[in-house]
py3Dmol code that shows the C-alpha trace and the ligand (Angstrom):
import py3Dmol

protein = """\
ATOM      1  CA  UNK A   1      61.426  77.052 100.544  1.00  0.00           C
ATOM      2  CA  UNK A   2      62.140  80.620  99.395  1.00  0.00           C
ATOM      3  CA  UNK A   3      63.498  81.502  95.947  1.00  0.00           C
ATOM      4  CA  UNK A   4      66.715  82.755  97.567  1.00  0.00           C
ATOM      5  CA  UNK A   5      67.213  79.439  99.340  1.00  0.00           C
ATOM      6  CA  UNK A   6      66.754  77.481  96.101  1.00  0.00           C
ATOM      7  CA  UNK A   7      69.149  79.844  94.332  1.00  0.00           C
ATOM      8  CA  UNK A   8      71.942  79.315  96.904  1.00  0.00           C
ATOM      9  CA  UNK A   9      71.285  75.561  96.972  1.00  0.00           C
ATOM     10  CA  UNK A  10      71.501  75.044  93.220  1.00  0.00           C
ATOM     11  CA  UNK A  11      73.633  77.722  91.553  1.00  0.00           C
ATOM     12  CA  UNK A  12      76.946  76.663  93.173  1.00  0.00           C
ATOM     13  CA  UNK A  13      76.554  73.165  91.672  1.00  0.00           C
ATOM     14  CA  UNK A  14      75.726  74.585  88.239  1.00  0.00           C
ATOM     15  CA  UNK A  15      78.889  76.705  88.464  1.00  0.00           C
ATOM     16  CA  UNK A  16      80.980  73.747  89.655  1.00  0.00           C
ATOM     17  CA  UNK A  17      79.742  71.690  86.691  1.00  0.00           C
ATOM     18  CA  UNK A  18      80.639  74.522  84.273  1.00  0.00           C
ATOM     19  CA  UNK A  19      84.114  74.806  85.822  1.00  0.00           C
ATOM     20  CA  UNK A  20      84.841  71.053  85.644  1.00  0.00           C
ATOM     21  CA  UNK A  21      83.370  70.368  82.183  1.00  0.00           C
ATOM     22  CA  UNK A  22      84.537  73.732  80.789  1.00  0.00           C
ATOM     23  CA  UNK A  23      88.118  73.152  81.961  1.00  0.00           C
ATOM     24  CA  UNK A  24      88.164  69.648  80.511  1.00  0.00           C
ATOM     25  CA  UNK A  25      86.745  70.945  77.205  1.00  0.00           C
ATOM     26  CA  UNK A  26      89.211  73.831  76.994  1.00  0.00           C
ATOM     27  CA  UNK A  27      92.147  71.560  77.706  1.00  0.00           C
ATOM     28  CA  UNK A  28      91.009  69.009  75.134  1.00  0.00           C
ATOM     29  CA  UNK A  29      90.219  71.437  72.322  1.00  0.00           C
ATOM     30  CA  UNK A  30      92.435  74.449  73.004  1.00  0.00           C
ATOM     31  CA  UNK A  31      95.642  73.112  74.518  1.00  0.00           C
ATOM     32  CA  UNK A  32      97.771  75.584  72.556  1.00  0.00           C
ATOM     33  CA  UNK A  33      95.570  78.478  73.691  1.00  0.00           C
ATOM     34  CA  UNK A  34      96.076  77.467  77.321  1.00  0.00           C
ATOM     35  CA  UNK A  35      98.244  80.413  78.265  1.00  0.00           C
ATOM     36  CA  UNK A  36      98.388  83.736  80.113  1.00  0.00           C
ATOM     37  CA  UNK A  37      98.994  85.370  76.698  1.00  0.00           C
ATOM     38  CA  UNK A  38     101.770  87.316  78.379  1.00  0.00           C
ATOM     39  CA  UNK A  39     102.142  90.927  77.251  1.00  0.00           C
ATOM     40  CA  UNK A  40     105.526  91.459  78.899  1.00  0.00           C
ATOM     41  CA  UNK A  41     107.183  91.882  75.490  1.00  0.00           C
ATOM     42  CA  UNK A  42     105.024  94.956  74.794  1.00  0.00           C
ATOM     43  CA  UNK A  43     105.445  96.790  78.081  1.00  0.00           C
ATOM     44  CA  UNK A  44     107.534  96.111  81.169  1.00  0.00           C
ATOM     45  CA  UNK A  45     107.679  99.191  83.412  1.00  0.00           C
ATOM     46  CA  UNK A  46     104.099  99.253  84.715  1.00  0.00           C
ATOM     47  CA  UNK A  47     103.838  95.455  84.573  1.00  0.00           C
ATOM     48  CA  UNK A  48     106.831  95.063  86.897  1.00  0.00           C
ATOM     49  CA  UNK A  49     104.940  96.855  89.687  1.00  0.00           C
ATOM     50  CA  UNK A  50     101.308  96.032  88.863  1.00  0.00           C
ATOM     51  CA  UNK A  51     101.622  92.296  88.320  1.00  0.00           C
ATOM     52  CA  UNK A  52     103.304  91.389  91.666  1.00  0.00           C
ATOM     53  CA  UNK A  53     101.027  93.832  93.511  1.00  0.00           C
ATOM     54  CA  UNK A  54      97.965  92.111  92.077  1.00  0.00           C
ATOM     55  CA  UNK A  55      99.268  88.527  92.354  1.00  0.00           C
ATOM     56  CA  UNK A  56     100.712  88.750  95.877  1.00  0.00           C
ATOM     57  CA  UNK A  57      97.625  90.706  96.970  1.00  0.00           C
ATOM     58  CA  UNK A  58      95.235  88.091  95.631  1.00  0.00           C
ATOM     59  CA  UNK A  59      97.290  85.265  97.190  1.00  0.00           C
ATOM     60  CA  UNK A  60      96.802  86.867 100.627  1.00  0.00           C
ATOM     61  CA  UNK A  61      93.095  87.434  99.835  1.00  0.00           C
ATOM     62  CA  UNK A  62      92.786  83.721  98.934  1.00  0.00           C
ATOM     63  CA  UNK A  63      94.508  82.611 102.165  1.00  0.00           C
ATOM     64  CA  UNK A  64      92.113  84.920 104.068  1.00  0.00           C
ATOM     65  CA  UNK A  65      89.113  83.364 102.273  1.00  0.00           C
ATOM     66  CA  UNK A  66      90.276  79.828 103.041  1.00  0.00           C
ATOM     67  CA  UNK A  67      90.679  80.681 106.739  1.00  0.00           C
ATOM     68  CA  UNK A  68      87.398  82.633 106.959  1.00  0.00           C
ATOM     69  CA  UNK A  69      85.294  80.173 104.971  1.00  0.00           C
ATOM     70  CA  UNK A  70      86.779  76.793 105.902  1.00  0.00           C
ATOM     71  CA  UNK A  71      87.681  77.093 109.598  1.00  0.00           C
ATOM     72  CA  UNK A  72      84.501  76.983 111.728  1.00  0.00           C
ATOM     73  CA  UNK A  73      83.915  79.761 114.216  1.00  0.00           C
ATOM     74  CA  UNK A  74      83.745  77.143 117.006  1.00  0.00           C
ATOM     75  CA  UNK A  75      87.391  76.167 116.371  1.00  0.00           C
ATOM     76  CA  UNK A  76      88.751  79.701 116.750  1.00  0.00           C
ATOM     77  CA  UNK A  77      86.495  80.091 119.830  1.00  0.00           C
ATOM     78  CA  UNK A  78      87.977  76.890 121.265  1.00  0.00           C
ATOM     79  CA  UNK A  79      91.544  78.233 121.085  1.00  0.00           C
ATOM     80  CA  UNK A  80      90.444  81.426 122.808  1.00  0.00           C
ATOM     81  CA  UNK A  81      90.191  83.846 119.840  1.00  0.00           C
ATOM     82  CA  UNK A  82      87.129  85.991 120.492  1.00  0.00           C
ATOM     83  CA  UNK A  83      84.776  86.868 117.655  1.00  0.00           C
ATOM     84  CA  UNK A  84      85.752  90.508 118.021  1.00  0.00           C
ATOM     85  CA  UNK A  85      89.504  89.773 117.847  1.00  0.00           C
ATOM     86  CA  UNK A  86      88.970  87.502 114.826  1.00  0.00           C
ATOM     87  CA  UNK A  87      87.080  90.152 112.883  1.00  0.00           C
ATOM     88  CA  UNK A  88      89.571  92.893 113.704  1.00  0.00           C
ATOM     89  CA  UNK A  89      92.548  90.917 112.371  1.00  0.00           C
ATOM     90  CA  UNK A  90      90.584  89.600 109.369  1.00  0.00           C
ATOM     91  CA  UNK A  91      89.282  93.080 108.565  1.00  0.00           C
ATOM     92  CA  UNK A  92      92.675  94.816 108.816  1.00  0.00           C
ATOM     93  CA  UNK A  93      94.658  92.155 106.907  1.00  0.00           C
ATOM     94  CA  UNK A  94      91.828  91.652 104.409  1.00  0.00           C
ATOM     95  CA  UNK A  95      91.481  95.369 103.731  1.00  0.00           C
ATOM     96  CA  UNK A  96      95.241  95.817 103.172  1.00  0.00           C
ATOM     97  CA  UNK A  97      95.436  92.794 100.856  1.00  0.00           C
ATOM     98  CA  UNK A  98      92.179  93.713  99.102  1.00  0.00           C
ATOM     99  CA  UNK A  99      93.296  97.298  98.435  1.00  0.00           C
ATOM    100  CA  UNK A 100      96.695  96.073  97.135  1.00  0.00           C
ATOM    101  CA  UNK A 101      94.873  93.661  94.815  1.00  0.00           C
ATOM    102  CA  UNK A 102      92.524  96.372  93.571  1.00  0.00           C
ATOM    103  CA  UNK A 103      95.338  98.887  92.977  1.00  0.00           C
ATOM    104  CA  UNK A 104      97.335  96.176  91.140  1.00  0.00           C
ATOM    105  CA  UNK A 105      94.335  95.225  88.991  1.00  0.00           C
ATOM    106  CA  UNK A 106      93.574  98.925  88.349  1.00  0.00           C
ATOM    107  CA  UNK A 107      97.148  99.500  87.156  1.00  0.00           C
ATOM    108  CA  UNK A 108      96.952  96.424  84.905  1.00  0.00           C
ATOM    109  CA  UNK A 109      93.785  97.754  83.276  1.00  0.00           C
ATOM    110  CA  UNK A 110      95.261 101.279  82.978  1.00  0.00           C
ATOM    111  CA  UNK A 111      98.284  99.746  81.247  1.00  0.00           C
ATOM    112  CA  UNK A 112      96.084  97.749  78.884  1.00  0.00           C
ATOM    113  CA  UNK A 113      94.120 100.843  77.903  1.00  0.00           C
ATOM    114  CA  UNK A 114      96.959 103.352  77.569  1.00  0.00           C
ATOM    115  CA  UNK A 115      99.810 101.297  76.129  1.00  0.00           C
ATOM    116  CA  UNK A 116      99.039 100.823  72.413  1.00  0.00           C
ATOM    117  CA  UNK A 117     100.552  97.400  71.770  1.00  0.00           C
ATOM    118  CA  UNK A 118      99.024  95.986  74.960  1.00  0.00           C
ATOM    119  CA  UNK A 119      95.639  97.428  74.007  1.00  0.00           C
ATOM    120  CA  UNK A 120      95.913  95.882  70.548  1.00  0.00           C
ATOM    121  CA  UNK A 121      96.520  92.495  72.163  1.00  0.00           C
ATOM    122  CA  UNK A 122      93.417  92.823  74.378  1.00  0.00           C
ATOM    123  CA  UNK A 123      90.380  90.837  73.252  1.00  0.00           C
ATOM    124  CA  UNK A 124      86.700  91.211  74.151  1.00  0.00           C
ATOM    125  CA  UNK A 125      87.122  88.071  76.250  1.00  0.00           C
ATOM    126  CA  UNK A 126      89.863  89.839  78.277  1.00  0.00           C
ATOM    127  CA  UNK A 127      87.691  92.927  78.751  1.00  0.00           C
ATOM    128  CA  UNK A 128      84.738  90.914  80.091  1.00  0.00           C
ATOM    129  CA  UNK A 129      87.057  88.938  82.377  1.00  0.00           C
ATOM    130  CA  UNK A 130      88.674  92.111  83.792  1.00  0.00           C
ATOM    131  CA  UNK A 131      85.269  93.688  84.369  1.00  0.00           C
ATOM    132  CA  UNK A 132      83.958  90.712  86.368  1.00  0.00           C
ATOM    133  CA  UNK A 133      87.275  90.243  88.217  1.00  0.00           C
ATOM    134  CA  UNK A 134      87.381  93.875  89.332  1.00  0.00           C
ATOM    135  CA  UNK A 135      83.679  93.830  90.229  1.00  0.00           C
ATOM    136  CA  UNK A 136      84.327  90.772  92.461  1.00  0.00           C
ATOM    137  CA  UNK A 137      87.207  92.540  94.212  1.00  0.00           C
ATOM    138  CA  UNK A 138      85.278  95.814  94.667  1.00  0.00           C
ATOM    139  CA  UNK A 139      82.206  93.983  95.991  1.00  0.00           C
ATOM    140  CA  UNK A 140      84.444  91.970  98.371  1.00  0.00           C
ATOM    141  CA  UNK A 141      86.064  95.127  99.708  1.00  0.00           C
ATOM    142  CA  UNK A 142      82.604  96.678 100.061  1.00  0.00           C
ATOM    143  CA  UNK A 143      81.536  93.807 102.356  1.00  0.00           C
ATOM    144  CA  UNK A 144      84.611  94.400 104.504  1.00  0.00           C
ATOM    145  CA  UNK A 145      84.188  98.179 104.741  1.00  0.00           C
ATOM    146  CA  UNK A 146      80.406  98.070 105.187  1.00  0.00           C
ATOM    147  CA  UNK A 147      80.883  95.437 107.897  1.00  0.00           C
ATOM    148  CA  UNK A 148      83.244  97.561 110.029  1.00  0.00           C
ATOM    149  CA  UNK A 149      80.305  98.745 112.192  1.00  0.00           C
ATOM    150  CA  UNK A 150      78.886  95.212 112.439  1.00  0.00           C
ATOM    151  CA  UNK A 151      75.875  96.144 110.288  1.00  0.00           C
ATOM    152  CA  UNK A 152      76.426  93.257 107.814  1.00  0.00           C
ATOM    153  CA  UNK A 153      76.080  90.530 110.438  1.00  0.00           C
ATOM    154  CA  UNK A 154      78.575  87.769 111.154  1.00  0.00           C
ATOM    155  CA  UNK A 155      79.426  86.002 107.878  1.00  0.00           C
ATOM    156  CA  UNK A 156      81.029  83.166 109.816  1.00  0.00           C
ATOM    157  CA  UNK A 157      77.518  82.109 110.875  1.00  0.00           C
ATOM    158  CA  UNK A 158      75.926  82.377 107.405  1.00  0.00           C
ATOM    159  CA  UNK A 159      78.267  82.553 104.378  1.00  0.00           C
ATOM    160  CA  UNK A 160      80.968  80.266 105.804  1.00  0.00           C
ATOM    161  CA  UNK A 161      78.748  77.308 106.890  1.00  0.00           C
ATOM    162  CA  UNK A 162      76.900  77.638 103.547  1.00  0.00           C
ATOM    163  CA  UNK A 163      80.243  77.467 101.715  1.00  0.00           C
ATOM    164  CA  UNK A 164      81.253  74.312 103.611  1.00  0.00           C
ATOM    165  CA  UNK A 165      77.817  72.739 103.116  1.00  0.00           C
ATOM    166  CA  UNK A 166      78.288  72.834  99.333  1.00  0.00           C
ATOM    167  CA  UNK A 167      81.377  70.606  99.501  1.00  0.00           C
ATOM    168  CA  UNK A 168      79.775  67.994 101.734  1.00  0.00           C
ATOM    169  CA  UNK A 169      76.798  67.843  99.349  1.00  0.00           C
ATOM    170  CA  UNK A 170      74.324  69.021 101.991  1.00  0.00           C
ATOM    171  CA  UNK A 171      73.595  72.530 100.701  1.00  0.00           C
ATOM    172  CA  UNK A 172      72.329  75.027 103.281  1.00  0.00           C
ATOM    173  CA  UNK A 173      71.017  77.750 100.993  1.00  0.00           C
ATOM    174  CA  UNK A 174      68.823  78.830 103.922  1.00  0.00           C
ATOM    175  CA  UNK A 175      71.930  80.048 105.794  1.00  0.00           C
ATOM    176  CA  UNK A 176      73.258  82.000 102.832  1.00  0.00           C
ATOM    177  CA  UNK A 177      69.789  83.460 102.207  1.00  0.00           C
ATOM    178  CA  UNK A 178      69.981  84.994 105.718  1.00  0.00           C
ATOM    179  CA  UNK A 179      73.233  86.857 104.974  1.00  0.00           C
ATOM    180  CA  UNK A 180      73.274  90.589 104.178  1.00  0.00           C
ATOM    181  CA  UNK A 181      72.746  91.804 100.614  1.00  0.00           C
ATOM    182  CA  UNK A 182      76.415  92.828 100.327  1.00  0.00           C
ATOM    183  CA  UNK A 183      77.422  89.138 100.620  1.00  0.00           C
ATOM    184  CA  UNK A 184      74.784  88.085  98.083  1.00  0.00           C
ATOM    185  CA  UNK A 185      76.198  90.579  95.597  1.00  0.00           C
ATOM    186  CA  UNK A 186      79.850  89.670  96.237  1.00  0.00           C
ATOM    187  CA  UNK A 187      79.372  85.916  96.063  1.00  0.00           C
ATOM    188  CA  UNK A 188      77.113  86.104  92.983  1.00  0.00           C
ATOM    189  CA  UNK A 189      79.782  88.071  91.118  1.00  0.00           C
ATOM    190  CA  UNK A 190      82.405  85.551  92.316  1.00  0.00           C
ATOM    191  CA  UNK A 191      80.257  82.692  90.957  1.00  0.00           C
ATOM    192  CA  UNK A 192      79.977  84.454  87.577  1.00  0.00           C
ATOM    193  CA  UNK A 193      83.770  84.814  87.591  1.00  0.00           C
ATOM    194  CA  UNK A 194      84.206  81.094  88.333  1.00  0.00           C
ATOM    195  CA  UNK A 195      81.798  80.200  85.503  1.00  0.00           C
ATOM    196  CA  UNK A 196      83.817  82.322  83.042  1.00  0.00           C
ATOM    197  CA  UNK A 197      87.147  81.021  84.350  1.00  0.00           C
ATOM    198  CA  UNK A 198      87.684  78.020  81.995  1.00  0.00           C
ATOM    199  CA  UNK A 199      87.011  80.179  78.934  1.00  0.00           C
ATOM    200  CA  UNK A 200      89.466  82.990  79.741  1.00  0.00           C
ATOM    201  CA  UNK A 201      93.199  83.416  80.255  1.00  0.00           C
ATOM    202  CA  UNK A 202      92.567  82.776  83.951  1.00  0.00           C
ATOM    203  CA  UNK A 203      93.189  79.081  83.154  1.00  0.00           C
ATOM    204  CA  UNK A 204      96.871  79.912  83.678  1.00  0.00           C
ATOM    205  CA  UNK A 205      96.144  79.639  87.399  1.00  0.00           C
ATOM    206  CA  UNK A 206      95.736  75.864  86.948  1.00  0.00           C
ATOM    207  CA  UNK A 207      99.209  75.715  85.424  1.00  0.00           C
ATOM    208  CA  UNK A 208     101.199  77.624  88.050  1.00  0.00           C
ATOM    209  CA  UNK A 209     104.789  76.539  87.455  1.00  0.00           C
ATOM    210  CA  UNK A 210     105.242  75.044  90.916  1.00  0.00           C
ATOM    211  CA  UNK A 211     107.860  72.589  89.598  1.00  0.00           C
ATOM    212  CA  UNK A 212     110.145  75.610  88.911  1.00  0.00           C
ATOM    213  CA  UNK A 213     110.834  75.729  92.639  1.00  0.00           C
ATOM    214  CA  UNK A 214     112.238  72.231  92.695  1.00  0.00           C
ATOM    215  CA  UNK A 215     114.037  71.730  89.406  1.00  0.00           C
ATOM    216  CA  UNK A 216     117.459  73.052  88.400  1.00  0.00           C
ATOM    217  CA  UNK A 217     117.449  75.852  85.807  1.00  0.00           C
ATOM    218  CA  UNK A 218     119.287  73.752  83.247  1.00  0.00           C
ATOM    219  CA  UNK A 219     120.079  70.088  83.424  1.00  0.00           C
ATOM    220  CA  UNK A 220     123.842  69.720  82.967  1.00  0.00           C
ATOM    221  CA  UNK A 221     125.296  66.369  82.071  1.00  0.00           C
ATOM    222  CA  UNK A 222     128.993  65.898  82.282  1.00  0.00           C
ATOM    223  CA  UNK A 223     130.793  64.326  79.332  1.00  0.00           C
ATOM    224  CA  UNK A 224     132.955  62.571  81.926  1.00  0.00           C
ATOM    225  CA  UNK A 225     129.974  60.374  82.723  1.00  0.00           C
ATOM    226  CA  UNK A 226     130.277  58.695  79.341  1.00  0.00           C
ATOM    227  CA  UNK A 227     132.157  55.414  79.286  1.00  0.00           C
ATOM    228  CA  UNK A 228     135.382  55.397  77.216  1.00  0.00           C
ATOM    229  CA  UNK A 229     134.645  55.154  73.524  1.00  0.00           C
ATOM    230  CA  UNK A 230     130.920  55.837  73.983  1.00  0.00           C
ATOM    231  CA  UNK A 231     129.332  58.430  71.715  1.00  0.00           C
ATOM    232  CA  UNK A 232     127.174  61.226  73.112  1.00  0.00           C
ATOM    233  CA  UNK A 233     124.423  61.963  70.632  1.00  0.00           C
ATOM    234  CA  UNK A 234     125.750  61.811  67.098  1.00  0.00           C
ATOM    235  CA  UNK A 235     128.968  63.614  67.940  1.00  0.00           C
ATOM    236  CA  UNK A 236     132.231  61.682  67.866  1.00  0.00           C
ATOM    237  CA  UNK A 237     134.161  61.921  71.130  1.00  0.00           C
ATOM    238  CA  UNK A 238     136.832  64.628  70.949  1.00  0.00           C
ATOM    239  CA  UNK A 239     140.356  63.743  71.829  1.00  0.00           C
ATOM    240  CA  UNK A 240     140.745  66.874  73.974  1.00  0.00           C
ATOM    241  CA  UNK A 241     143.792  69.181  73.805  1.00  0.00           C
TER     242      UNK A 241
END
"""
ligand_1 = """\
43
LIG
C 82.370 81.539 96.654
C 83.324 82.424 96.630
C 83.521 83.533 97.626
C 82.988 83.718 98.874
C 82.006 82.809 99.630
C 83.531 84.966 99.402
C 83.247 85.522 100.648
C 83.795 86.679 101.156
C 83.513 87.220 102.465
C 82.603 86.565 103.503
C 84.242 88.370 102.591
C 84.268 89.303 103.800
C 85.548 89.134 104.583
C 85.667 90.135 105.713
O 84.856 91.059 105.789
O 86.596 89.967 106.507
C 84.972 88.570 101.366
C 85.839 89.613 101.113
C 86.565 89.798 99.957
N 86.515 89.002 98.839
Fe 85.442 87.273 98.647
N 84.385 85.516 98.462
C 84.410 84.673 97.362
C 85.150 84.846 96.199
C 85.980 85.927 95.922
C 86.707 86.128 94.691
C 86.688 85.178 93.497
C 87.413 87.312 94.821
C 88.346 88.002 93.878
C 88.518 87.774 92.659
C 87.142 87.835 96.137
C 87.661 89.023 96.639
C 87.400 89.530 97.887
C 88.050 90.704 98.434
C 89.096 91.564 97.731
C 87.523 90.890 99.725
C 87.881 92.012 100.702
C 88.570 91.536 101.925
C 89.712 90.603 101.690
O 90.702 91.053 101.143
O 89.589 89.408 102.033
N 86.255 86.979 96.776
N 84.685 87.532 100.501
"""
view = py3Dmol.view(width=600, height=400)
view.addModel(protein, "pdb")
view.setStyle({"model": 0}, {"cartoon": {"style": "trace"}})
view.addModel(ligand_1, "xyz")
view.setStyle({"model": 1}, {"stick": {}})
view.zoomTo()
view.show()
């Protein structure tokens, strides 16, 4: 067994353990620090463009990753999508979404550095997180652009089956070890990002306010619902006009 194989067999589980235990620990001991630490109050103009650009960009990047990593090549073959067609659509959509994400993240960092109050609210923790986040995005885009000429090999035969093997507890580090260096760099940076995740403001991702979509803005209760003579709260019932 080569060192690379052992690395890709073991490191993902170490990272998973850090994510699970770290998230539990952070929630238990820092519930009130569990926040995006929004800086909207300090600056709105750049944020209004940069934040959606980054967030919608990364959502598309995530959907692309789920499709590319989770769906086996044999399934897309079976419904008649050739390998060439798959890579063209993945490359074009991925590059557009990846560039949008990078521009959004770049603008967010520019804003943090140049807008005084936002800079003052930026901690060392934030700086390290931004550095690793942007490195992950740049390295991801590099795999896409370097792979345009096919020189990086087919990641759906190396990276993707390795990724799936982790979740079924039958790690195939040997497959990942065969992938091109660009994938080794990108995925290693991504694993560092995941390991830092529970200890940064990225925990806000686990608290996406999904319930907002389904609940009314304000819960109104009509006074008419009260039975005659019944008090609402401590207030005596008014007699009306
Ligand atoms: C274990 C985790 C990850 C794996 C196995 C992985 C794998 C890959 C692969 C195989 C590609 C090439 C796609 C192509 O050429 O079409 C890619 C691209 C990319 N990755 Fe990742 N990645 C991971 C995590 C991340 C993370 C955490 C980020 C960002 C924070 C990220 C950002 C990107 C970007 C921006 C691209 C460029 C193309 C696109 O937009 O999809 N990746 N990744």
